[in-house]
C-alpha positions as a Markdown table, in Angstrom:
| # | Residue | x | y | z |
|---|---|---|---|---|
| 1 | Met | 0.0 | 6.0 | -20.3 |
| 2 | Pro | -3.8 | 6.3 | -19.6 |
| 3 | Pro | -4.4 | 3.9 | -16.7 |
| 4 | Ser | -6.8 | 1.0 | -17.0 |
| 5 | Thr | -10.3 | 1.2 | -15.7 |
| 6 | Ala | -9.4 | -1.5 | -13.1 |
| 7 | Ala | -6.5 | 0.6 | -11.8 |
| 8 | Ile | -8.6 | 3.7 | -11.5 |
| 9 | Glu | -11.3 | 1.8 | -9.6 |
| 10 | Thr | -8.8 | 0.2 | -7.3 |
| 11 | Ala | -7.1 | 3.5 | -6.6 |
| 12 | Lys | -10.5 | 5.0 | -5.5 |
| 13 | Lys | -10.9 | 2.3 | -2.9 |
| 14 | Leu | -7.4 | 2.4 | -1.5 |
| 15 | Pro | -7.0 | 4.6 | 1.6 |
| 16 | Ala | -4.9 | 7.7 | 1.1 |
| 17 | Ala | -2.5 | 6.6 | 3.9 |
| 18 | Ile | -1.5 | 3.5 | 1.9 |
| 19 | Arg | 1.2 | 4.6 | -0.6 |
| 20 | Leu | 2.4 | 2.0 | -3.1 |
| 21 | Gly | 5.1 | 2.5 | -5.7 |
| 22 | Thr | 8.3 | 1.2 | -7.2 |
| 23 | Ser | 12.1 | 1.5 | -6.6 |
| 24 | Ser | 12.6 | 3.8 | -9.6 |
| 25 | Trp | 10.8 | 5.1 | -12.6 |
| 26 | Ser | 13.3 | 4.8 | -15.5 |
| 27 | Phe | 12.5 | 1.5 | -17.2 |
| 28 | Pro | 11.8 | 1.5 | -20.9 |
| 29 | Gly | 10.1 | -1.9 | -20.5 |
| 30 | Trp | 7.2 | -0.1 | -18.8 |
| 31 | Glu | 5.9 | 1.0 | -22.1 |
| 32 | Gly | 2.2 | 0.5 | -22.1 |
| 33 | Leu | 2.1 | 0.1 | -18.3 |
| 34 | Val | 3.3 | 3.5 | -17.1 |
| 35 | Tyr | 4.5 | 5.3 | -20.3 |
| 36 | Asn | 2.7 | 5.7 | -23.6 |
| 37 | Gly | 5.8 | 5.1 | -25.8 |
| 38 | Leu | 9.3 | 3.6 | -25.8 |
| 39 | Phe | 11.7 | 6.0 | -24.2 |
| 40 | Ser | 15.4 | 5.6 | -23.3 |
| 41 | Glu | 16.4 | 5.0 | -19.7 |
| 42 | Thr | 18.1 | 8.3 | -19.7 |
| 43 | Lys | 15.1 | 10.2 | -21.0 |
| 44 | Leu | 12.8 | 8.5 | -18.3 |
| 45 | Ala | 15.3 | 9.2 | -15.5 |
| 46 | Arg | 15.3 | 12.9 | -16.5 |
| 47 | Asp | 11.7 | 13.4 | -17.5 |
| 48 | Gly | 9.6 | 10.4 | -16.5 |
| 49 | Leu | 8.7 | 11.2 | -12.9 |
| 50 | Pro | 5.7 | 13.4 | -13.7 |
| 51 | Ala | 4.2 | 10.7 | -15.9 |
| 52 | Tyr | 4.9 | 8.1 | -13.2 |
| 53 | Ala | 3.3 | 10.1 | -10.5 |
| 54 | Ala | 0.2 | 10.6 | -12.7 |
| 55 | His | -0.6 | 6.9 | -12.4 |
| 56 | Pro | -3.4 | 6.6 | -9.9 |
| 57 | Leu | -1.7 | 3.8 | -8.0 |
| 58 | Met | 1.8 | 5.2 | -7.9 |
| 59 | Lys | 1.8 | 7.3 | -4.7 |
| 60 | Thr | 5.4 | 6.9 | -3.7 |
| 61 | Val | 8.8 | 6.0 | -5.2 |
| 62 | Ser | 12.2 | 5.2 | -3.8 |
| 63 | Ile | 15.1 | 7.6 | -4.4 |
| 64 | Asp | 18.1 | 5.2 | -4.4 |
| 65 | Arg | 20.8 | 7.4 | -5.9 |
| 66 | Thr | 21.3 | 8.9 | -2.4 |
| 67 | Phe | 22.7 | 5.6 | -1.2 |
| 68 | Tyr | 25.8 | 6.1 | -3.3 |
| 69 | Ala | 26.4 | 9.8 | -2.5 |
| 70 | Pro | 24.5 | 12.6 | -0.9 |
| 71 | Ile | 22.5 | 15.0 | -3.1 |
| 72 | Ser | 21.7 | 18.6 | -2.6 |
| 73 | Glu | 18.6 | 20.3 | -1.3 |
| 74 | Ser | 17.9 | 21.7 | -4.7 |
| 75 | Asp | 18.0 | 18.2 | -6.3 |
| 76 | Phe | 15.4 | 17.1 | -3.8 |
| 77 | Ala | 13.3 | 20.2 | -4.5 |
| 78 | His | 13.4 | 19.4 | -8.2 |
| 79 | Tyr | 12.0 | 16.0 | -7.5 |
| 80 | Ala | 9.3 | 17.4 | -5.3 |
| 81 | Ser | 8.3 | 20.0 | -8.0 |
| 82 | Gln | 7.3 | 17.1 | -10.3 |
| 83 | Val | 4.8 | 15.3 | -8.2 |
| 84 | Pro | 1.5 | 16.1 | -6.5 |
| 85 | Asn | 1.5 | 17.3 | -2.9 |
| 86 | Ser | 0.0 | 14.0 | -1.8 |
| 87 | Phe | 3.0 | 12.0 | -3.2 |
| 88 | Arg | 5.7 | 10.8 | -0.8 |
| 89 | Phe | 9.4 | 9.9 | -1.5 |
| 90 | Val | 11.1 | 7.0 | 0.3 |
| 91 | Val | 14.8 | 8.0 | 0.4 |
| 92 | Lys | 17.8 | 5.8 | 1.2 |
| 93 | Ala | 20.5 | 7.2 | 3.4 |
| 94 | Pro | 24.1 | 7.4 | 2.1 |
| 95 | Met | 26.1 | 4.2 | 2.4 |
| 96 | Ala | 28.8 | 6.2 | 4.2 |
| 97 | Val | 26.5 | 6.3 | 7.2 |
| 98 | Thr | 25.3 | 2.7 | 7.0 |
| 99 | Ser | 28.4 | 0.8 | 5.9 |
| 100 | Ser | 31.4 | 0.5 | 8.2 |
| 101 | Tyr | 33.7 | 0.6 | 5.2 |
| 102 | Ile | 33.9 | 2.5 | 1.9 |
| 103 | Arg | 35.4 | 1.7 | -1.4 |
| 104 | Ser | 37.6 | 4.2 | -3.2 |
| 105 | Glu | 37.5 | 4.9 | -6.9 |
| 106 | Thr | 40.6 | 2.7 | -7.3 |
| 107 | Gly | 38.8 | -0.2 | -5.6 |
| 108 | Glu | 40.5 | -0.1 | -2.2 |
| 109 | Phe | 38.5 | -0.5 | 1.0 |
| 110 | Ala | 38.9 | 1.7 | 4.1 |
| 111 | Asp | 36.9 | 2.4 | 7.2 |
| 112 | Ser | 34.1 | 4.9 | 6.8 |
| 113 | Pro | 34.7 | 7.9 | 8.9 |
| 114 | Tyr | 30.9 | 8.6 | 8.9 |
| 115 | Phe | 29.6 | 5.2 | 9.9 |
| 116 | Leu | 26.6 | 5.9 | 12.2 |
| 117 | Asn | 27.7 | 9.5 | 12.5 |
| 118 | Ala | 24.5 | 11.4 | 13.4 |
| 119 | Asp | 26.0 | 14.9 | 12.6 |
| 120 | Tyr | 27.0 | 13.8 | 9.1 |
| 121 | Ala | 23.6 | 12.1 | 8.5 |
| 122 | Ile | 21.8 | 15.2 | 9.6 |
| 123 | Asp | 23.9 | 17.7 | 7.6 |
| 124 | Glu | 24.4 | 15.7 | 4.4 |
| 125 | Phe | 21.2 | 13.7 | 4.2 |
| 126 | Ile | 18.3 | 14.5 | 6.6 |
| 127 | Ala | 18.3 | 18.3 | 6.5 |
| 128 | Pro | 18.6 | 18.6 | 2.7 |
| 129 | Ala | 16.0 | 15.9 | 2.2 |
| 130 | Ala | 13.5 | 17.4 | 4.6 |
| 131 | Ala | 14.0 | 21.0 | 3.3 |
| 132 | Gly | 14.0 | 20.0 | -0.4 |
| 133 | Leu | 11.2 | 17.6 | -0.4 |
| 134 | Gly | 9.0 | 19.5 | 2.0 |
| 135 | Asn | 5.6 | 17.9 | 2.4 |
| 136 | Thr | 6.6 | 15.1 | 0.0 |
| 137 | Val | 9.2 | 13.6 | 2.3 |
| 138 | Gly | 8.4 | 10.1 | 3.3 |
| 139 | Pro | 10.4 | 7.5 | 5.2 |
| 140 | Leu | 14.2 | 8.0 | 5.4 |
| 141 | Val | 15.6 | 4.5 | 5.2 |
| 142 | Phe | 18.9 | 3.4 | 6.7 |
| 143 | Gln | 19.9 | 0.3 | 4.8 |
| 144 | Phe | 22.7 | -1.7 | 6.5 |
| 145 | Pro | 24.6 | -4.1 | 4.3 |
| 146 | Pro | 25.6 | -7.5 | 5.7 |
| 147 | Gln | 27.7 | -6.8 | 8.8 |
| 148 | Gly | 29.9 | -9.9 | 8.9 |
| 149 | Lys | 30.4 | -12.5 | 11.6 |
| 150 | Arg | 32.2 | -10.1 | 13.9 |
| 151 | Val | 28.9 | -8.3 | 14.4 |
| 152 | Thr | 26.4 | -11.1 | 13.9 |
| 153 | Ala | 28.1 | -13.3 | 16.5 |
| 154 | Asn | 27.3 | -10.6 | 19.1 |
| 155 | Pro | 24.8 | -8.0 | 17.8 |
| 156 | Asp | 24.6 | -6.0 | 21.0 |
| 157 | Pro | 27.5 | -3.6 | 20.4 |
| 158 | Phe | 26.1 | -2.8 | 17.0 |
| 159 | Ile | 22.6 | -2.3 | 18.4 |
| 160 | Asn | 24.0 | 0.0 | 21.1 |
| 161 | Gln | 25.7 | 2.1 | 18.5 |
| 162 | Leu | 22.5 | 2.1 | 16.4 |
| 163 | Tyr | 20.5 | 3.3 | 19.4 |
| 164 | Arg | 22.9 | 6.2 | 20.1 |
| 165 | Phe | 22.7 | 7.2 | 16.4 |
| 166 | Leu | 18.9 | 7.1 | 16.1 |
| 167 | Ser | 18.5 | 8.9 | 19.4 |
| 168 | Lys | 20.3 | 11.9 | 18.0 |
| 169 | Leu | 18.2 | 12.3 | 14.8 |
| 170 | Pro | 15.7 | 15.2 | 14.7 |
| 171 | Pro | 12.1 | 14.4 | 15.4 |
| 172 | Gly | 9.1 | 14.8 | 13.1 |
| 173 | Leu | 10.3 | 12.4 | 10.3 |
| 174 | Val | 9.8 | 8.7 | 9.7 |
| 175 | Tyr | 13.0 | 6.8 | 10.1 |
| 176 | Ala | 13.2 | 3.2 | 9.1 |
| 177 | Val | 16.0 | 0.7 | 9.5 |
| 178 | Glu | 16.7 | -2.2 | 7.0 |
| 179 | Val | 19.2 | -4.9 | 7.7 |
| 180 | Arg | 20.6 | -7.8 | 5.7 |
| 181 | Asp | 21.5 | -10.1 | 8.6 |
| 182 | Ala | 18.8 | -12.3 | 10.2 |
| 183 | Gln | 20.9 | -12.6 | 13.3 |
| 184 | Leu | 20.3 | -8.9 | 14.1 |
| 185 | Leu | 16.6 | -9.4 | 14.5 |
| 186 | Thr | 16.7 | -9.7 | 18.2 |
| 187 | Asn | 14.4 | -8.4 | 20.9 |
| 188 | Arg | 17.0 | -5.7 | 21.7 |
| 189 | Phe | 17.1 | -4.7 | 18.1 |
| 190 | Phe | 13.3 | -4.1 | 17.9 |
| 191 | Lys | 13.3 | -2.4 | 21.3 |
| 192 | Cys | 16.0 | -0.1 | 20.0 |
| 193 | Leu | 13.8 | 0.9 | 17.1 |
| 194 | Asp | 10.7 | 1.3 | 19.3 |
| 195 | Thr | 12.4 | 3.5 | 21.9 |
| 196 | Thr | 13.8 | 5.8 | 19.3 |
| 197 | Ser | 10.5 | 6.1 | 17.4 |
| 198 | Ser | 11.9 | 4.4 | 14.4 |
| 199 | Arg | 10.3 | 1.7 | 12.2 |
| 200 | Phe | 11.6 | -1.6 | 10.9 |
| 201 | Cys | 11.8 | -1.7 | 7.1 |
| 202 | Val | 10.7 | -5.1 | 5.9 |
| 203 | Ala | 12.9 | -6.0 | 2.9 |
| 204 | Ser | 13.4 | -9.1 | 0.7 |
| 205 | His | 17.0 | -10.2 | 0.5 |
| 206 | Ala | 18.7 | -13.5 | 0.0 |
| 207 | Lys | 20.1 | -13.7 | 3.5 |
| 208 | Met | 16.9 | -12.6 | 5.2 |
| 209 | Pro | 13.7 | -14.4 | 6.2 |
| 210 | Thr | 10.8 | -14.0 | 3.9 |
| 211 | Pro | 8.8 | -10.8 | 4.1 |
| 212 | Ala | 6.0 | -12.8 | 5.8 |
| 213 | Ala | 8.3 | -14.0 | 8.5 |
| 214 | Gln | 9.8 | -10.6 | 9.0 |
| 215 | Ile | 6.3 | -9.1 | 9.4 |
| 216 | Ala | 5.3 | -11.8 | 11.9 |
| 217 | Leu | 8.4 | -11.1 | 14.0 |
| 218 | Met | 7.9 | -7.3 | 13.8 |
| 219 | Asn | 4.3 | -7.7 | 14.9 |
| 220 | Lys | 5.5 | -9.8 | 17.8 |
| 221 | Glu | 8.3 | -7.5 | 19.0 |
| 222 | Met | 7.0 | -4.0 | 18.2 |
| 223 | Pro | 3.8 | -2.0 | 18.7 |
| 224 | Val | 1.8 | -1.1 | 15.7 |
| 225 | Gly | 2.9 | 1.9 | 13.7 |
| 226 | Asp | 3.7 | 3.0 | 10.1 |
| 227 | Phe | 4.4 | 0.1 | 7.9 |
| 228 | Val | 7.5 | 0.5 | 5.7 |
| 229 | Cys | 8.6 | -2.2 | 3.2 |
| 230 | Arg | 11.0 | -2.5 | 0.2 |
| 231 | Trp | 9.9 | -5.6 | -1.7 |
| 232 | Ser | 13.1 | -5.9 | -3.7 |
| 233 | Leu | 13.8 | -9.5 | -4.7 |
| 234 | His | 12.0 | -12.7 | -5.3 |
| 235 | Ala | 12.7 | -15.4 | -2.7 |
| 236 | Gly | 15.3 | -17.9 | -3.7 |
| 237 | Phe | 16.9 | -15.6 | -6.3 |
| 238 | Arg | 20.1 | -13.6 | -6.5 |
| 239 | Tyr | 19.8 | -10.1 | -7.8 |
| 240 | Glu | 21.6 | -10.6 | -11.1 |
| 241 | Asp | 19.7 | -13.9 | -11.7 |
| 242 | Ala | 16.4 | -12.2 | -11.2 |
| 243 | Lys | 17.5 | -9.2 | -13.4 |
| 244 | Ser | 18.3 | -11.4 | -16.4 |
| 245 | Arg | 15.2 | -13.6 | -15.9 |
| 246 | Tyr | 12.8 | -10.7 | -15.7 |
| 247 | Phe | 14.2 | -8.2 | -18.2 |
| 248 | Pro | 12.6 | -6.1 | -19.8 |
| 249 | Phe | 10.2 | -6.0 | -16.8 |
| 250 | Asn | 7.0 | -5.8 | -18.7 |
| 251 | Lys | 5.2 | -8.8 | -17.2 |
| 252 | Leu | 4.8 | -10.8 | -14.1 |
| 253 | Val | 7.0 | -13.9 | -14.4 |
| 254 | Asp | 7.1 | -15.5 | -10.9 |
| 255 | Glu | 4.2 | -14.3 | -8.8 |
| 256 | Asp | 5.1 | -14.4 | -5.0 |
| 257 | Tyr | 1.6 | -14.9 | -3.6 |
| 258 | Ala | 2.8 | -15.5 | 0.0 |
| 259 | Ser | 4.7 | -12.2 | 0.2 |
| 260 | Arg | 1.9 | -10.3 | -1.5 |
| 261 | Ala | -0.6 | -11.7 | 0.9 |
| 262 | Ala | 1.6 | -10.8 | 3.9 |
| 263 | Leu | 2.2 | -7.2 | 2.7 |
| 264 | Ala | -1.5 | -6.7 | 1.9 |
| 265 | Thr | -2.5 | -7.9 | 5.4 |
| 266 | Ala | 0.1 | -5.6 | 7.0 |
| 267 | Ala | -0.9 | -2.5 | 5.1 |
| 268 | Ala | -4.6 | -3.1 | 5.7 |
| 269 | Ser | -4.0 | -3.7 | 9.4 |
| 270 | Ala | -2.0 | -0.5 | 9.7 |
| 271 | Ala | -4.7 | 1.5 | 7.8 |
| 272 | Arg | -7.4 | 0.2 | 10.1 |
| 273 | Gln | -5.4 | 1.4 | 13.1 |
| 274 | Gly | -4.8 | 4.8 | 11.7 |
| 275 | Tyr | -1.2 | 4.4 | 10.5 |
| 276 | Ala | 0.4 | 4.9 | 7.1 |
| 277 | Ser | 2.0 | 2.4 | 4.8 |
| 278 | Phe | 4.9 | 2.9 | 2.3 |
| 279 | Val | 5.6 | -0.1 | 0.1 |
| 280 | Thr | 8.1 | 0.2 | -2.8 |
| 281 | Ile | 8.5 | -2.7 | -5.2 |
| 282 | Asn | 11.4 | -3.6 | -7.4 |
| 283 | Asn | 11.1 | -5.4 | -10.8 |
| 284 | Lys | 13.1 | -8.2 | -9.3 |
| 285 | Ala | 10.3 | -9.1 | -6.9 |
| 286 | Glu | 8.0 | -10.7 | -9.5 |
| 287 | Gly | 9.1 | -9.4 | -12.9 |
| 288 | Ser | 7.3 | -6.1 | -13.3 |
| 289 | Ala | 7.0 | -3.6 | -10.5 |
| 290 | Pro | 4.0 | -1.7 | -11.9 |
| 291 | Leu | 2.0 | -4.9 | -12.2 |
| 292 | Ser | 3.1 | -6.0 | -8.7 |
| 293 | Val | 1.8 | -2.6 | -7.4 |
| 294 | Glu | -1.6 | -3.3 | -9.1 |
| 295 | Arg | -1.9 | -6.8 | -7.7 |
| 296 | Leu | -0.9 | -5.7 | -4.2 |
| 297 | Ala | -3.4 | -2.8 | -4.3 |
| 298 | Glu | -6.1 | -5.2 | -5.3 |
| 299 | Ala | -5.2 | -7.5 | -2.5 |
| 300 | Ile | -5.2 | -4.7 | 0.0 |
| 301 | Val | -8.7 | -3.5 | -1.1 |
| 302 | Leu | -10.0 | -7.1 | -0.8 |
| 303 | His | -8.7 | -7.3 | 2.8 |
| 304 | Leu | -10.4 | -4.0 | 3.6 |
| 305 | Asp | -13.6 | -4.9 | 1.9 |
| 306 | Thr | -13.9 | -8.3 | 3.7 |
| 307 | Gly | -12.5 | -7.2 | 7.0 |
| 308 | Thr | -9.9 | -10.0 | 7.1 |
């Protein structure tokens, strides 16, 4: 879809180090926003990425399918071949690495043999992603599901295990850690990330503080660095409720001004200090991820123009 004049002008003012995008590109409801016709989800998943990446404000996207199972270097290379060299992919690590349990095809649960296993993460995820995506590789996100009371009652053993894991990962890439338990956001947790040159991934989730509160805590506990955020869900909503309320994702329904302002401030601050920002937005954040990207970009530009 030819972008609006406003989107083009905003993109010109947005620093190259600030990359905004969405959590996927395969939504038929984005007709008239990203795509110039009504296409099936299957068609867009297969062929929509080049059109998505042509939008002047879409400078990143999250590859989430890797959370469910590793993909090959050639699969990553195929993604990279469809986007400009300046584009960056945010890639989720396999859940086998970040979840202490796995579920079989028959629905049974068992301990994951690869939980926080650095060798497995390198061989099955990091190496294929880095080689396949090349210059387009962005943050590699380790999203940890809720850990349960056994961990949250005493986070230190988990943090120690996380430290050992992150310490073994190869340098030269951006690693980010996302958690779903507020109890894990301790001084030791942030120190673990800082000493392993990892970043905290700000993420909206029902069990977590607001993005604004997470950013404030991150700024207090960690030195400035690359800003990584996955704005996934509107505060106060469950995922399925937001999905049904916002479908088909072609308009903003519940604008989250507080989160938008906090993200804009964080991205602008990182840019002023010479760091990159990667913000991917889900339709469930406000109703339509492409429109959320536009509003956030406008807010960032305003911060940079006014120096606030």
